[in-house]
C-alpha positions as CSV (number, residue, x, y, z in Angstrom):
1,M,-83.8,73.3,-103.9
2,S,-86.7,74.1,-101.5
3,F,-90.0,75.5,-102.5
4,N,-89.2,78.9,-101.0
5,S,-85.9,79.1,-102.8
6,K,-87.6,78.3,-106.1
7,L,-90.3,80.9,-105.5
8,A,-87.8,83.6,-104.5
9,L,-85.8,82.8,-107.7
10,S,-88.8,83.0,-109.9
11,L,-89.8,86.3,-108.4
12,I,-86.3,87.7,-108.9
13,V,-86.3,86.5,-112.6
14,S,-89.7,88.2,-113.0
15,L,-88.2,91.4,-111.5
16,I,-85.3,91.3,-113.9
17,A,-87.6,90.6,-116.9
18,M,-89.8,93.5,-115.9
19,T,-86.8,95.8,-115.5
20,V,-85.5,94.9,-119.0
21,V,-88.9,95.6,-120.5
22,I,-89.2,99.0,-118.8
23,V,-85.6,100.0,-119.7
24,E,-86.2,99.1,-123.4
25,N,-89.5,101.1,-123.4
26,Y,-87.7,104.0,-121.7
27,I,-84.9,104.0,-124.3
28,N,-87.5,103.9,-127.1
29,D,-89.5,106.5,-125.4
30,N,-92.6,104.2,-125.4
31,L,-93.5,104.7,-121.7
32,P,-96.7,106.5,-120.7
33,E,-96.3,110.2,-119.7
34,Y,-97.3,109.5,-116.0
35,F,-94.5,106.9,-115.7
36,S,-91.2,108.1,-114.2
37,L,-88.1,106.6,-112.8
38,D,-89.2,107.6,-109.3
39,L,-92.4,105.6,-109.8
40,Y,-90.4,102.7,-111.2
41,G,-88.2,102.9,-108.1
42,I,-91.3,102.6,-105.9
43,L,-92.5,99.7,-107.9
44,I,-89.2,98.0,-107.6
45,V,-89.2,98.4,-103.8
46,N,-92.7,97.1,-103.5
47,F,-91.9,94.1,-105.7
48,V,-88.8,93.3,-103.8
49,S,-90.7,93.5,-100.5
50,I,-93.4,91.1,-101.9
51,S,-90.6,88.8,-103.2
52,L,-89.1,88.6,-99.7
53,I,-92.4,88.2,-97.7
54,L,-94.5,86.1,-100.1
55,P,-92.4,82.9,-99.6
56,F,-92.8,83.1,-95.8
57,I,-96.5,83.7,-96.1
58,I,-96.9,80.7,-98.4
59,E,-94.7,78.5,-96.1
60,F,-96.8,79.5,-93.1
61,Y,-100.0,78.7,-95.0
62,L,-98.8,75.3,-96.0
63,K,-97.6,74.5,-92.5
64,F,-100.9,75.6,-91.0
65,R,-102.8,73.5,-93.5
66,K,-100.6,70.5,-92.8
67,F,-101.1,71.1,-89.0
68,S,-104.9,71.4,-89.4
69,F,-104.9,68.2,-91.5
70,K,-102.9,66.3,-88.8
71,Q,-105.1,67.8,-86.0
72,K,-108.3,66.6,-87.8
73,N,-106.8,63.1,-88.3
74,S,-105.8,63.0,-84.6
75,E,-109.4,64.0,-83.6
76,I,-110.8,61.3,-85.8
77,E,-108.5,58.7,-84.4
78,N,-109.4,59.8,-80.8
79,L,-113.1,59.5,-81.6
80,K,-112.6,56.0,-83.0
81,A,-110.5,55.0,-80.0
82,N,-113.2,56.4,-77.6
83,E,-115.9,54.6,-79.5
84,K,-114.0,51.3,-79.3
85,Y,-113.4,51.8,-75.6
86,R,-117.1,52.6,-75.0
87,K,-118.2,49.4,-76.8
88,E,-115.6,47.3,-74.9
89,F,-116.6,48.9,-71.6
90,I,-120.4,48.3,-72.2
91,G,-119.6,44.7,-73.2
92,N,-117.5,44.1,-70.2
93,V,-120.0,45.6,-67.8
94,S,-122.7,43.4,-69.3
95,H,-120.6,40.3,-69.1
96,E,-119.6,40.9,-65.5
97,L,-123.1,41.5,-64.3
98,K,-124.7,38.8,-66.5
99,T,-122.9,36.0,-64.8
100,P,-124.1,36.6,-61.2
101,I,-127.6,37.6,-62.4
102,F,-128.0,34.3,-64.2
103,N,-126.6,32.4,-61.2
104,I,-129.1,34.1,-58.9
105,Q,-131.9,33.4,-61.4
106,G,-131.0,29.7,-61.4
107,Y,-130.9,29.4,-57.7
108,V,-134.2,31.2,-57.2
109,L,-136.0,29.2,-59.9
110,T,-134.8,26.0,-58.3
111,L,-136.1,27.1,-54.9
112,L,-139.5,28.1,-56.5
113,D,-139.8,24.7,-58.1
114,G,-139.8,23.0,-54.7
115,G,-136.2,23.3,-53.6
116,I,-137.3,25.7,-50.8
117,N,-138.8,22.7,-49.0
118,D,-135.7,20.6,-49.2
119,P,-133.5,21.4,-46.2
120,E,-130.4,20.0,-48.1
121,I,-130.9,22.6,-50.9
122,N,-132.6,25.7,-49.6
123,I,-129.9,27.1,-47.3
124,N,-127.1,26.2,-49.7
125,Y,-128.8,27.9,-52.6
126,L,-129.7,31.0,-50.7
127,E,-126.1,31.3,-49.5
128,R,-124.9,30.9,-53.1
129,A,-127.4,33.6,-54.3
130,E,-126.1,35.9,-51.5
131,K,-122.5,35.5,-52.8
132,N,-123.5,36.5,-56.3
133,I,-125.5,39.5,-55.0
134,N,-122.4,40.6,-53.0
135,R,-120.4,40.2,-56.2
136,M,-122.8,42.5,-58.0
137,I,-122.6,45.0,-55.2
138,T,-118.8,45.0,-55.3
139,I,-118.8,45.7,-59.1
140,V,-121.3,48.6,-58.7
141,E,-119.4,50.1,-55.8
142,D,-116.1,49.8,-57.7
143,L,-117.6,51.5,-60.7
144,D,-119.0,54.2,-58.5
145,M,-115.6,54.9,-56.9
146,I,-113.9,55.1,-60.3
147,S,-116.6,57.5,-61.5
148,K,-116.3,59.7,-58.5
149,I,-112.5,59.9,-58.7
150,E,-112.6,60.7,-62.4
151,S,-115.2,63.4,-61.9
152,G,-113.4,64.9,-58.9
153,I,-116.3,64.3,-56.6
154,L,-114.3,62.0,-54.3
155,N,-112.2,64.2,-52.1
156,L,-109.0,62.9,-50.5
157,N,-108.7,63.0,-46.8
158,L,-105.0,63.8,-46.6
159,E,-103.2,63.1,-43.3
160,T,-99.7,62.2,-42.1
161,F,-99.2,58.6,-41.1
162,D,-96.4,56.0,-41.0
163,I,-96.5,53.9,-44.2
164,I,-94.5,51.1,-42.6
165,E,-97.0,50.7,-39.8
166,L,-99.8,50.6,-42.3
167,V,-98.1,47.9,-44.4
168,N,-97.8,45.8,-41.2
169,E,-101.5,46.3,-40.5
170,V,-102.5,45.1,-44.0
171,F,-100.2,42.1,-43.5
172,E,-102.1,41.2,-40.4
173,M,-105.4,41.8,-42.2
174,L,-104.5,39.3,-45.0
175,H,-102.6,36.8,-42.9
176,L,-105.2,34.1,-42.9
177,K,-105.8,34.5,-46.7
178,S,-102.1,34.3,-47.4
179,Q,-101.7,31.1,-45.3
180,E,-104.3,29.3,-47.4
181,K,-101.6,29.1,-50.1
182,F,-98.7,29.2,-47.6
183,I,-97.5,32.6,-49.0
184,D,-95.2,34.6,-46.7
185,F,-95.3,38.4,-46.4
186,V,-91.9,40.1,-46.0
187,L,-91.3,43.8,-45.3
188,I,-88.0,45.4,-46.4
189,K,-87.5,48.9,-45.2
190,D,-84.7,51.6,-45.0
191,K,-86.1,53.2,-41.8
192,I,-88.1,52.2,-38.7
193,I,-90.6,55.0,-39.3
194,L,-91.4,56.7,-42.6
195,N,-94.2,59.3,-42.5
196,V,-96.1,60.1,-45.7
197,V,-98.9,62.6,-46.6
198,A,-101.9,60.8,-48.2
199,D,-105.4,59.4,-47.7
200,R,-104.8,56.6,-45.3
201,E,-108.0,54.8,-46.1
202,K,-107.3,54.9,-49.9
203,I,-103.7,53.8,-49.5
204,T,-105.0,50.9,-47.4
205,Q,-107.3,50.0,-50.3
206,I,-104.3,50.1,-52.7
207,L,-102.2,47.8,-50.5
208,V,-105.0,45.4,-49.9
209,N,-105.6,45.1,-53.6
210,L,-102.0,44.6,-54.6
211,L,-101.3,42.1,-51.8
212,T,-104.6,40.2,-52.5
213,N,-103.5,40.0,-56.2
214,S,-100.1,38.6,-55.1
215,I,-102.0,35.9,-53.2
216,R,-104.5,35.3,-55.9
217,Y,-101.9,34.8,-58.6
218,G,-99.1,33.7,-56.4
219,K,-97.5,30.3,-56.2
220,Q,-98.1,27.8,-53.5
221,N,-95.5,28.2,-50.8
222,G,-94.6,31.6,-52.4
223,I,-93.4,34.9,-51.1
224,T,-94.6,38.5,-51.4
225,K,-92.1,41.2,-50.6
226,V,-93.0,44.8,-49.8
227,R,-90.0,47.1,-49.9
228,I,-90.3,50.7,-48.7
229,R,-87.6,53.1,-49.9
230,D,-86.8,56.7,-48.8
231,I,-85.7,58.6,-51.9
232,N,-85.5,62.4,-51.7
233,N,-89.0,63.8,-51.0
234,K,-90.7,60.5,-51.9
235,A,-91.5,57.2,-50.4
236,L,-91.3,54.4,-53.0
237,I,-93.3,51.3,-52.3
238,D,-92.6,48.0,-54.2
239,V,-95.0,45.1,-54.0
240,A,-93.2,42.1,-55.5
241,D,-94.3,38.4,-55.8
242,N,-92.9,35.3,-57.4
243,G,-96.2,34.3,-58.9
244,I,-97.3,33.4,-62.4
245,G,-96.3,36.8,-63.9
246,I,-97.9,38.8,-66.7
247,A,-97.1,38.6,-70.4
248,K,-95.4,41.7,-71.9
249,D,-98.3,42.2,-74.4
250,D,-100.7,42.4,-71.5
251,L,-98.8,44.9,-69.4
252,P,-99.9,48.1,-71.1
253,R,-103.6,47.2,-70.5
254,I,-103.7,45.8,-67.0
255,F,-104.9,49.1,-65.5
256,E,-107.9,49.2,-67.9
257,R,-111.3,48.6,-66.4
258,F,-112.4,44.9,-66.6
259,Y,-109.2,43.9,-68.4
260,R,-108.1,40.4,-67.4
261,V,-105.0,38.5,-68.4
262,D,-106.9,35.3,-67.8
263,K,-110.6,35.8,-67.6
264,S,-111.6,32.3,-66.5
265,R,-109.0,32.3,-63.7
266,S,-109.9,35.8,-62.5
267,Q,-113.6,34.9,-62.3
268,K,-112.9,31.7,-60.3
269,S,-110.8,33.7,-57.8
270,G,-113.5,36.3,-57.4
271,G,-111.9,39.4,-59.0
272,T,-114.0,42.0,-60.6
273,G,-111.4,43.3,-63.0
274,L,-111.6,46.8,-61.6
275,G,-109.1,46.6,-58.7
276,L,-106.0,47.8,-60.6
277,S,-108.0,50.5,-62.4
278,I,-109.1,51.9,-59.0
279,V,-105.5,51.6,-57.7
280,K,-104.2,53.7,-60.6
281,H,-107.0,56.3,-60.2
282,I,-106.2,56.7,-56.5
283,I,-102.5,57.1,-57.1
284,E,-103.1,59.7,-59.8
285,A,-105.6,61.5,-57.5
286,H,-102.6,61.9,-55.1
287,Q,-100.6,63.3,-58.1
288,E,-98.3,60.3,-57.9
289,K,-97.5,57.5,-60.3
290,I,-97.6,53.7,-60.4
291,F,-95.4,51.3,-62.5
292,V,-95.5,47.6,-63.2
293,D,-92.8,45.2,-64.3
294,S,-93.4,41.5,-64.8
295,E,-92.1,38.3,-66.4
296,L,-94.1,35.1,-67.0
297,K,-93.4,32.4,-64.4
298,I,-91.0,34.7,-62.6
299,G,-93.3,37.3,-60.9
300,T,-94.6,40.8,-60.8
301,V,-93.5,44.1,-59.2
302,F,-95.8,47.1,-58.7
303,T,-94.1,50.3,-57.7
304,F,-95.9,53.5,-56.6
305,S,-94.8,56.7,-54.9
306,L,-96.1,58.8,-52.1
307,K,-95.1,62.3,-50.8
308,K,-93.1,62.2,-47.6
309,A,-94.3,64.3,-44.7
C-alpha cells in the first residue's frame, strides 16, 4: 500500500472515530449547546476535503524535496567536474608551453656560452629555437580561436560554395605532405557539384586538420578516403583512413582540449592537441554535428554535416 493510500485510510478511520464519539455524545445529550447537526455536517465536509487534498499536498512536498536534493547533488557533481577539468586544463597548458620554452632556453644558453661564434652551431640552434617559438604561437592562436568561438566573438562568414571543389583544393594543398608517407587521397562523391552554406575558411581549416591527422597517424602506403553524400538538406562528409585507429576508451575524449591518445607520438609529430577541439567548436558554431568511429589497427572515420545551399 502506498503512502497516500495509508494516509487517506488513517484519515477515514479518524473521521469514523470522530463520528462515533459525536453520535454517542449526541445520544447522551452531552454535546455543547452551540453544537448542532448542521455544524457537524460542515465539520464533516471540511474534514473530508482535507482528507482528499492532504495526501496530494504531502506527495507534492516529498517530490519537491526529492527533486531539490537531486538538483543540489547534480550541482555539486557539476562543480566537481568543472574543477577537475580546470585543473587538467591548466596542467595541460603548462605542459604544452613548458616543452618549447625549455627547448628555447637551452638553445639560447648554448649560444650565449660561445655557440654563437661556431658556424656549425649558431644557425642550426637559431632555426630550432624558431621552430619552438612557432609551436608556442600555434598553441596560443588555437587557444584564442577556441575562446572566441565559445564566447561568440568569432563570427562566421557564411557563403555558398562547392564542397567538392574545396576538398580537391585541400588535397592539392597537402599532396606533398601525404607523399612523404606515400598516402593516397581518394574522393568519393554522389554529384559533380554540391553547394553548401558555411564559412569556407573555417571548413578549410576542418578539412586540413582531419586530413593532416590521417597522414600523421596513417600507415605507410596507406589511403585516406573523403566521401561526400547528398542526404535531404544536408551534405555529409566522411574522412576515413586505414591508420592506427583509436581505442574505444579514448573516443569519448578525443575532442577535449589537449587530450592525446599517445602524447609522445603526438609531440613528435608536432600536434598541439587542440586541433580536434577546434574542429568540434567550428562544426557546432555552424549548428551541425561531428561524429567519430574508430577501431585499433583498422582506421578512423570522422563524419560531419553541413547545410546544403
